[in-house]
NUSE-605363 format. One record per residue (C-alpha): residue number from 1; x, y, z. Coordinates in steps of 0.2 Angstrom, whole numbers. Example, Ala and Ser with C-alpha at 12.3 -4.5 7.8 and 13.67 -1.06 7.14 Angstrom:
// NUSE-605363
site seq:1	xx:62	yy:-22	zz:39 .
site seq:2	xx:68	yy:-5	zz:36 .
This chain:
// NUSE-605363
site seq:1	xx:279	yy:-348	zz:4 .
site seq:2	xx:281	yy:-334	zz:17 .
site seq:3	xx:269	yy:-323	zz:6 .
site seq:4	xx:256	yy:-336	zz:4 .
site seq:5	xx:256	yy:-340	zz:23 .
site seq:6	xx:255	yy:-319	zz:26 .
site seq:7	xx:240	yy:-319	zz:14 .
site seq:8	xx:231	yy:-333	zz:22 .
site seq:9	xx:234	yy:-326	zz:39 .
site seq:10	xx:227	yy:-308	zz:33 .
site seq:11	xx:211	yy:-317	zz:26 .
site seq:12	xx:209	yy:-327	zz:43 .
site seq:13	xx:211	yy:-311	zz:52 .
site seq:14	xx:199	yy:-300	zz:41 .
site seq:15	xx:185	yy:-314	zz:43 .
site seq:16	xx:187	yy:-313	zz:62 .
site seq:17	xx:186	yy:-294	zz:61 .
site seq:18	xx:171	yy:-295	zz:50 .
site seq:19	xx:164	yy:-308	zz:62 .
site seq:20	xx:166	yy:-297	zz:77 .
site seq:21	xx:160	yy:-280	zz:69 .
site seq:22	xx:144	yy:-290	zz:61 .
site seq:23	xx:137	yy:-293	zz:78 .
site seq:24	xx:124	yy:-281	zz:84 .
site seq:25	xx:109	yy:-282	zz:95 .
site seq:26	xx:90	yy:-273	zz:95 .
site seq:27	xx:83	yy:-269	zz:110 .
site seq:28	xx:64	yy:-265	zz:109 .
site seq:29	xx:53	yy:-258	zz:124 .
site seq:30	xx:37	yy:-265	zz:120 .
site seq:31	xx:28	yy:-255	zz:136 .
site seq:32	xx:22	yy:-239	zz:137 .
site seq:33	xx:34	yy:-235	zz:152 .
site seq:34	xx:51	yy:-228	zz:154 .
site seq:35	xx:64	yy:-242	zz:158 .
site seq:36	xx:80	yy:-234	zz:169 .
site seq:37	xx:95	yy:-243	zz:169 .
site seq:38	xx:88	yy:-258	zz:161 .
site seq:39	xx:100	yy:-272	zz:160 .
site seq:40	xx:102	yy:-281	zz:143 .
site seq:41	xx:105	yy:-300	zz:145 .
site seq:42	xx:110	yy:-311	zz:132 .
site seq:43	xx:116	yy:-329	zz:133 .
site seq:44	xx:135	yy:-331	zz:128 .
site seq:45	xx:129	yy:-346	zz:116 .
site seq:46	xx:117	yy:-334	zz:107 .
site seq:47	xx:132	yy:-321	zz:103 .
site seq:48	xx:146	yy:-329	zz:96 .
site seq:49	xx:160	yy:-317	zz:99 .
site seq:50	xx:179	yy:-321	zz:98 .
site seq:51	xx:191	yy:-320	zz:115 .
site seq:52	xx:193	yy:-301	zz:119 .
site seq:53	xx:185	yy:-286	zz:127 .
site seq:54	xx:171	yy:-279	zz:119 .
site seq:55	xx:159	yy:-264	zz:121 .
site seq:56	xx:143	yy:-258	zz:112 .
site seq:57	xx:140	yy:-242	zz:102 .
site seq:58	xx:123	yy:-235	zz:99 .
site seq:59	xx:116	yy:-225	zz:84 .
site seq:60	xx:122	yy:-208	zz:93 .
site seq:61	xx:139	yy:-215	zz:96 .
site seq:62	xx:137	yy:-218	zz:115 .
site seq:63	xx:150	yy:-232	zz:120 .
site seq:64	xx:143	yy:-245	zz:135 .
site seq:65	xx:154	yy:-257	zz:143 .
site seq:66	xx:149	yy:-277	zz:139 .
site seq:67	xx:153	yy:-288	zz:152 .
site seq:68	xx:151	yy:-307	zz:154 .
site seq:69	xx:144	yy:-314	zz:170 .
site seq:70	xx:137	yy:-330	zz:177 .
site seq:71	xx:121	yy:-336	zz:182 .
site seq:72	xx:119	yy:-347	zz:197 .
site seq:73	xx:122	yy:-363	zz:187 .
site seq:74	xx:138	yy:-356	zz:179 .
site seq:75	xx:130	yy:-351	zz:163 .
site seq:76	xx:138	yy:-337	zz:155 .
site seq:77	xx:128	yy:-320	zz:150 .
site seq:78	xx:134	yy:-305	zz:141 .
site seq:79	xx:126	yy:-288	zz:149 .
site seq:80	xx:126	yy:-270	zz:146 .
site seq:81	xx:116	yy:-257	zz:152 .
site seq:82	xx:104	yy:-245	zz:144 .
site seq:83	xx:103	yy:-229	zz:154 .
site seq:84	xx:85	yy:-224	zz:148 .
site seq:85	xx:74	yy:-235	zz:137 .
site seq:86	xx:60	yy:-226	zz:132 .
site seq:87	xx:42	yy:-231	zz:130 .
site seq:88	xx:41	yy:-242	zz:114 .
site seq:89	xx:59	yy:-237	zz:109 .
site seq:90	xx:69	yy:-249	zz:97 .
site seq:91	xx:87	yy:-248	zz:99 .
site seq:92	xx:101	yy:-254	zz:91 .
site seq:93	xx:119	yy:-257	zz:96 .
site seq:94	xx:135	yy:-264	zz:87 .
site seq:95	xx:148	yy:-274	zz:96 .
site seq:96	xx:167	yy:-267	zz:96 .
site seq:97	xx:181	yy:-274	zz:101 .
site seq:98	xx:190	yy:-264	zz:115 .
site seq:99	xx:184	yy:-256	zz:131 .
site seq:100	xx:173	yy:-241	zz:135 .
site seq:101	xx:188	yy:-233	zz:144 .
site seq:102	xx:178	yy:-216	zz:149 .
site seq:103	xx:164	yy:-226	zz:156 .
site seq:104	xx:163	yy:-226	zz:176 .
site seq:105	xx:164	yy:-240	zz:188 .
site seq:106	xx:145	yy:-240	zz:195 .
site seq:107	xx:147	yy:-257	zz:205 .
site seq:108	xx:158	yy:-266	zz:216 .
site seq:109	xx:160	yy:-281	zz:226 .
site seq:110	xx:173	yy:-286	zz:240 .
site seq:111	xx:177	yy:-300	zz:254 .
site seq:112	xx:193	yy:-294	zz:263 .
site seq:113	xx:200	yy:-298	zz:279 .
site seq:114	xx:216	yy:-298	zz:290 .
site seq:115	xx:233	yy:-307	zz:289 .
site seq:116	xx:246	yy:-305	zz:300 .
site seq:117	xx:240	yy:-309	zz:317 .
site seq:118	xx:231	yy:-324	zz:325 .
site seq:119	xx:215	yy:-330	zz:333 .
site seq:120	xx:216	yy:-332	zz:351 .
site seq:121	xx:199	yy:-338	zz:359 .
site seq:122	xx:191	yy:-335	zz:344 .
site seq:123	xx:197	yy:-316	zz:341 .
site seq:124	xx:210	yy:-311	zz:328 .
site seq:125	xx:224	yy:-301	zz:338 .
site seq:126	xx:241	yy:-294	zz:334 .
site seq:127	xx:249	yy:-283	zz:321 .
site seq:128	xx:239	yy:-286	zz:305 .
site seq:129	xx:237	yy:-279	zz:287 .
site seq:130	xx:222	yy:-281	zz:276 .
site seq:131	xx:221	yy:-291	zz:260 .
site seq:132	xx:206	yy:-293	zz:248 .
site seq:133	xx:206	yy:-311	zz:241 .
site seq:134	xx:187	yy:-309	zz:236 .
site seq:135	xx:185	yy:-328	zz:242 .
site seq:136	xx:183	yy:-336	zz:259 .
site seq:137	xx:180	yy:-353	zz:267 .
site seq:138	xx:174	yy:-353	zz:284 .
site seq:139	xx:169	yy:-367	zz:296 .
site seq:140	xx:151	yy:-368	zz:305 .
site seq:141	xx:157	yy:-363	zz:321 .
site seq:142	xx:164	yy:-346	zz:315 .
site seq:143	xx:156	yy:-332	zz:326 .
site seq:144	xx:153	yy:-314	zz:327 .
site seq:145	xx:164	yy:-301	zz:333 .
site seq:146	xx:180	yy:-311	zz:328 .
site seq:147	xx:189	yy:-294	zz:321 .
site seq:148	xx:195	yy:-304	zz:307 .
site seq:149	xx:185	yy:-299	zz:292 .
site seq:150	xx:181	yy:-282	zz:286 .
site seq:151	xx:164	yy:-275	zz:293 .
site seq:152	xx:161	yy:-294	zz:297 .
site seq:153	xx:155	yy:-299	zz:280 .
site seq:154	xx:155	yy:-298	zz:260 .
site seq:155	xx:151	yy:-281	zz:253 .
site seq:156	xx:143	yy:-275	zz:237 .
site seq:157	xx:137	yy:-258	zz:231 .
site seq:158	xx:130	yy:-249	zz:216 .
site seq:159	xx:131	yy:-231	zz:213 .
site seq:160	xx:116	yy:-229	zz:223 .
site seq:161	xx:117	yy:-240	zz:238 .
site seq:162	xx:128	yy:-252	zz:247 .
site seq:163	xx:125	yy:-268	zz:256 .
site seq:164	xx:134	yy:-282	zz:267 .
site seq:165	xx:129	yy:-299	zz:275 .
site seq:166	xx:136	yy:-305	zz:289 .
site seq:167	xx:150	yy:-321	zz:287 .
site seq:168	xx:147	yy:-327	zz:304 .
site seq:169	xx:132	yy:-338	zz:312 .
site seq:170	xx:120	yy:-323	zz:311 .
site seq:171	xx:120	yy:-322	zz:291 .
site seq:172	xx:110	yy:-306	zz:292 .
site seq:173	xx:110	yy:-293	zz:279 .
site seq:174	xx:109	yy:-274	zz:281 .
site seq:175	xx:111	yy:-258	zz:270 .
site seq:176	xx:124	yy:-245	zz:270 .
site seq:177	xx:117	yy:-228	zz:264 .
site seq:178	xx:127	yy:-217	zz:252 .
site seq:179	xx:130	yy:-200	zz:250 .
site seq:180	xx:141	yy:-200	zz:233 .
site seq:181	xx:138	yy:-210	zz:219 .
site seq:182	xx:157	yy:-217	zz:219 .
site seq:183	xx:163	yy:-232	zz:225 .
site seq:184	xx:165	yy:-232	zz:244 .
site seq:185	xx:166	yy:-249	zz:251 .
site seq:186	xx:186	yy:-251	zz:249 .
site seq:187	xx:187	yy:-238	zz:262 .
site seq:188	xx:172	yy:-245	zz:274 .
site seq:189	xx:180	yy:-252	zz:291 .
site seq:190	xx:197	yy:-250	zz:287 .
site seq:191	xx:202	yy:-238	zz:300 .
site seq:192	xx:191	yy:-244	zz:314 .
site seq:193	xx:181	yy:-260	zz:319 .
site seq:194	xx:163	yy:-253	zz:317 .
site seq:195	xx:166	yy:-232	zz:314 .
site seq:196	xx:155	yy:-236	zz:299 .
site seq:197	xx:139	yy:-234	zz:312 .
site seq:198	xx:144	yy:-216	zz:312 .
site seq:199	xx:140	yy:-202	zz:299 .
site seq:200	xx:154	yy:-201	zz:287 .
site seq:201	xx:157	yy:-192	zz:271 .
site seq:202	xx:153	yy:-206	zz:261 .
site seq:203	xx:138	yy:-211	zz:272 .
site seq:204	xx:136	yy:-224	zz:285 .
site seq:205	xx:128	yy:-241	zz:291 .
site seq:206	xx:109	yy:-237	zz:290 .
site seq:207	xx:101	yy:-252	zz:299 .
site seq:208	xx:103	yy:-261	zz:317 .
site seq:209	xx:98	yy:-278	zz:312 .
site seq:210	xx:100	yy:-288	zz:328 .
site seq:211	xx:91	yy:-305	zz:328 .
site seq:212	xx:80	yy:-298	zz:314 .
site seq:213	xx:80	yy:-302	zz:295 .
site seq:214	xx:86	yy:-284	zz:291 .
site seq:215	xx:82	yy:-281	zz:273 .
site seq:216	xx:82	yy:-298	zz:262 .
site seq:217	xx:90	yy:-310	zz:273 .
site seq:218	xx:89	yy:-329	zz:269 .
site seq:219	xx:77	yy:-340	zz:281 .
site seq:220	xx:66	yy:-354	zz:284 .
site seq:221	xx:49	yy:-352	zz:291 .
site seq:222	xx:43	yy:-366	zz:303 .
site seq:223	xx:25	yy:-359	zz:305 .
site seq:224	xx:29	yy:-347	zz:319 .
site seq:225	xx:46	yy:-339	zz:317 .
site seq:226	xx:59	yy:-335	zz:302 .
site seq:227	xx:75	yy:-344	zz:306 .
site seq:228	xx:91	yy:-337	zz:297 .
site seq:229	xx:105	yy:-348	zz:290 .
site seq:230	xx:113	yy:-349	zz:306 .
site seq:231	xx:117	yy:-368	zz:309 .
site seq:232	xx:128	yy:-374	zz:295 .
site seq:233	xx:142	yy:-386	zz:293 .
site seq:234	xx:153	yy:-373	zz:284 .
site seq:235	xx:152	yy:-360	zz:269 .
site seq:236	xx:162	yy:-354	zz:254 .
site seq:237	xx:160	yy:-337	zz:247 .
site seq:238	xx:168	yy:-327	zz:234 .
site seq:239	xx:164	yy:-312	zz:222 .
site seq:240	xx:162	yy:-319	zz:205 .
site seq:241	xx:159	yy:-303	zz:196 .
site seq:242	xx:166	yy:-286	zz:200 .
site seq:243	xx:162	yy:-275	zz:184 .
site seq:244	xx:157	yy:-257	zz:181 .
site seq:245	xx:139	yy:-262	zz:178 .
site seq:246	xx:136	yy:-279	zz:186 .
site seq:247	xx:145	yy:-286	zz:203 .
site seq:248	xx:140	yy:-301	zz:210 .
site seq:249	xx:144	yy:-313	zz:226 .
site seq:250	xx:141	yy:-332	zz:227 .
site seq:251	xx:140	yy:-342	zz:242 .
site seq:252	xx:138	yy:-360	zz:247 .
site seq:253	xx:130	yy:-365	zz:263 .
site seq:254	xx:135	yy:-384	zz:267 .
site seq:255	xx:124	yy:-394	zz:279 .
site seq:256	xx:112	yy:-379	zz:283 .
site seq:257	xx:100	yy:-386	zz:296 .
site seq:258	xx:82	yy:-381	zz:292 .
site seq:259	xx:67	yy:-391	zz:291 .
site seq:260	xx:79	yy:-404	zz:285 .
site seq:261	xx:97	yy:-404	zz:282 .
site seq:262	xx:102	yy:-396	zz:265 .
site seq:263	xx:115	yy:-387	zz:255 .
site seq:264	xx:111	yy:-370	zz:249 .
site seq:265	xx:118	yy:-359	zz:235 .
site seq:266	xx:115	yy:-340	zz:235 .
site seq:267	xx:119	yy:-328	zz:221 .
site seq:268	xx:117	yy:-309	zz:224 .
site seq:269	xx:119	yy:-297	zz:210 .
site seq:270	xx:118	yy:-278	zz:209 .
site seq:271	xx:117	yy:-268	zz:193 .
site seq:272	xx:122	yy:-250	zz:190 .
site seq:273	xx:109	yy:-238	zz:193 .
site seq:274	xx:99	yy:-248	zz:204 .
site seq:275	xx:96	yy:-249	zz:222 .
site seq:276	xx:88	yy:-267	zz:222 .
site seq:277	xx:99	yy:-282	zz:224 .
site seq:278	xx:94	yy:-298	zz:216 .
site seq:279	xx:95	yy:-314	zz:225 .
site seq:280	xx:95	yy:-331	zz:217 .
site seq:281	xx:94	yy:-346	zz:228 .
site seq:282	xx:97	yy:-366	zz:224 .
site seq:283	xx:92	yy:-378	zz:236 .
site seq:284	xx:101	yy:-396	zz:235 .
site seq:285	xx:90	yy:-406	zz:245 .
site seq:286	xx:71	yy:-406	zz:252 .
site seq:287	xx:64	yy:-390	zz:259 .
site seq:288	xx:46	yy:-384	zz:258 .
site seq:289	xx:49	yy:-365	zz:259 .
site seq:290	xx:62	yy:-352	zz:259 .
site seq:291	xx:57	yy:-335	zz:268 .
site seq:292	xx:64	yy:-319	zz:268 .
site seq:293	xx:58	yy:-303	zz:274 .
site seq:294	xx:59	yy:-285	zz:283 .
site seq:295	xx:64	yy:-279	zz:300 .
site seq:296	xx:49	yy:-275	zz:310 .
site seq:297	xx:50	yy:-257	zz:318 .
site seq:298	xx:38	yy:-245	zz:325 .
site seq:299	xx:35	yy:-227	zz:317 .
site seq:300	xx:36	yy:-238	zz:300 .
site seq:301	xx:20	yy:-240	zz:287 .
site seq:302	xx:17	yy:-255	zz:277 .
site seq:303	xx:15	yy:-250	zz:259 .
site seq:304	xx:2	yy:-262	zz:250 .
site seq:305	xx:5	yy:-262	zz:231 .
site seq:306	xx:-9	yy:-259	zz:219 .
site seq:307	xx:-14	yy:-274	zz:208 .
site seq:308	xx:-4	yy:-276	zz:193 .
site seq:309	xx:-4	yy:-289	zz:179 .
site seq:310	xx:15	yy:-293	zz:180 .
site seq:311	xx:24	yy:-306	zz:186 .
site seq:312	xx:31	yy:-297	zz:201 .
site seq:313	xx:24	yy:-287	zz:215 .
site seq:314	xx:32	yy:-282	zz:232 .
site seq:315	xx:30	yy:-279	zz:251 .
site seq:316	xx:37	yy:-264	zz:259 .
site seq:317	xx:39	yy:-252	zz:273 .
site seq:318	xx:44	yy:-234	zz:275 .
site seq:319	xx:48	yy:-222	zz:290 .
site seq:320	xx:60	yy:-218	zz:303 .
site seq:321	xx:69	yy:-233	zz:304 .
site seq:322	xx:88	yy:-231	zz:302 .
site seq:323	xx:101	yy:-230	zz:315 .
site seq:324	xx:102	yy:-210	zz:312 .
site seq:325	xx:84	yy:-209	zz:315 .
site seq:326	xx:82	yy:-205	zz:297 .
site seq:327	xx:68	yy:-210	zz:285 .
site seq:328	xx:71	yy:-227	zz:276 .
site seq:329	xx:62	yy:-235	zz:264 .
site seq:330	xx:63	yy:-255	zz:263 .
site seq:331	xx:56	yy:-267	zz:250 .
site seq:332	xx:56	yy:-286	zz:244 .
site seq:333	xx:52	yy:-289	zz:226 .
site seq:334	xx:44	yy:-307	zz:223 .
site seq:335	xx:36	yy:-317	zz:210 .
site seq:336	xx:17	yy:-320	zz:213 .
site seq:337	xx:17	yy:-337	zz:208 .
site seq:338	xx:31	yy:-342	zz:221 .
site seq:339	xx:21	yy:-333	zz:236 .
site seq:340	xx:16	yy:-346	zz:249 .
site seq:341	xx:10	yy:-333	zz:261 .
site seq:342	xx:14	yy:-315	zz:269 .
site seq:343	xx:15	yy:-316	zz:288 .
site seq:344	xx:25	yy:-309	zz:303 .
site seq:345	xx:35	yy:-315	zz:318 .
site seq:346	xx:40	yy:-304	zz:334 .
site seq:347	xx:54	yy:-297	zz:324 .
site seq:348	xx:49	yy:-296	zz:306 .
site seq:349	xx:38	yy:-293	zz:292 .
site seq:350	xx:40	yy:-312	zz:283 .
site seq:351	xx:37	yy:-317	zz:265 .
site seq:352	xx:36	yy:-336	zz:263 .
site seq:353	xx:40	yy:-343	zz:246 .
site seq:354	xx:39	yy:-359	zz:239 .
site seq:355	xx:54	yy:-366	zz:229 .
site seq:356	xx:51	yy:-370	zz:209 .
site seq:357	xx:61	yy:-386	zz:205 .
site seq:358	xx:73	yy:-382	zz:220 .
site seq:359	xx:74	yy:-362	zz:216 .
site seq:360	xx:69	yy:-346	zz:224 .
site seq:361	xx:72	yy:-328	zz:219 .
site seq:362	xx:68	yy:-312	zz:226 .
site seq:363	xx:74	yy:-294	zz:226 .
site seq:364	xx:77	yy:-282	zz:241 .
site seq:365	xx:80	yy:-263	zz:241 .
site seq:366	xx:84	yy:-251	zz:253 .
site seq:367	xx:83	yy:-231	zz:251 .
site seq:368	xx:88	yy:-216	zz:263 .
site seq:369	xx:83	yy:-199	zz:265 .
site seq:370	xx:101	yy:-193	zz:266 .
site seq:371	xx:108	yy:-203	zz:250 .
site seq:372	xx:115	yy:-192	zz:237 .
site seq:373	xx:98	yy:-194	zz:227 .
site seq:374	xx:88	yy:-193	zz:243 .
site seq:375	xx:72	yy:-203	zz:246 .
site seq:376	xx:64	yy:-192	zz:258 .
site seq:377	xx:44	yy:-196	zz:258 .
site seq:378	xx:32	yy:-210	zz:255 .
site seq:379	xx:28	yy:-204	zz:238 .
site seq:380	xx:48	yy:-202	zz:233 .
site seq:381	xx:50	yy:-221	zz:238 .
site seq:382	xx:35	yy:-228	zz:229 .
site seq:383	xx:42	yy:-219	zz:213 .
site seq:384	xx:57	yy:-228	zz:217 .
site seq:385	xx:49	yy:-245	zz:219 .
site seq:386	xx:40	yy:-242	zz:203 .
site seq:387	xx:57	yy:-239	zz:193 .
site seq:388	xx:62	yy:-257	zz:199 .
site seq:389	xx:45	yy:-265	zz:197 .
site seq:390	xx:45	yy:-257	zz:179 .
site seq:391	xx:61	yy:-266	zz:174 .
site seq:392	xx:55	yy:-284	zz:182 .
site seq:393	xx:38	yy:-283	zz:174 .
site seq:394	xx:46	yy:-275	zz:157 .
site seq:395	xx:40	yy:-282	zz:140 .
site seq:396	xx:57	yy:-280	zz:130 .
site seq:397	xx:63	yy:-290	zz:115 .
site seq:398	xx:81	yy:-293	zz:113 .
site seq:399	xx:86	yy:-298	zz:95 .
site seq:400	xx:103	yy:-303	zz:90 .
site seq:401	xx:107	yy:-302	zz:72 .
site seq:402	xx:121	yy:-299	zz:60 .
site seq:403	xx:122	yy:-284	zz:48 .
């Protein structure tokens, strides 16, 4: 009886192993342009795998990490990143059980705050230590400069750039320039409340956002002015992915007072090798627009994109606009069909978008002349824009099949 059971177990195990190793995917670049750090996305239900860790192996034997992430509706997606997808190339990858241990961590996300002290008149005081729960729930009256949350918000980064948005009433978004491809945010804001405004070995906070939209902040356009997500009943924010090639932060704003009172869910995603972050917004309620934009500063030039046949285009500025008086490039990528209008108010260049069945999405990107792969002039900035736009307007087919 034992021998029979053992034989059956071995057969089942062999079938499972065969199923795992028989899964492969073919990726075909149908365009005539190079796609850099292209992220392959496959719905989990299209790629049945048993529970466990996986990586993919290229024809040349290169191992790439496979991660399972979620979209804004909690639908799971399998992702892996291809460093260079050549024009008209066809690449095949086989799934293997295990981990790509030698592959570096290229993205990161965190939410960290103090413990051990107490709030006194809205300020966190007393002896403390840091904790990183990657989750926080805050009331609508939570204010700035409370000295509670590390760099006052949620942070995320790729190997190219880092970002944060304030978790207080400002809800503005800005960028940290990086002088290294390594992960830097765990050490930022730990040894001083706002020392990240000064140049450090890792880089610095590049932007002085003030009351503006900074780069890519969520807002509502009332016809005259862009209003950030300031008045709300409460919010819940959490890191839902902290992977080697993709990191994500999801936030739910309850009772946002825009034209109407609505609940708003945001999902911010950053991928390895990319400067741009992806913002997806889901509106629970009626709202005729979502706005975003770029801070309006002197000594900057608006970059008008050439016409293209793709689904995506952009609005961008370049010039001396960093806190360190360096050249920065700022860009918003948006779907043409969602554009309602391009406009401005006193502080911002504003992009007004029309929700599509309650959804809006856009990308935002910042470059810096002192980053470890410096973007020092307008031409280099446009090249960086084109790298992102190529991936958005790409024509790539992804086919899952068995050997």
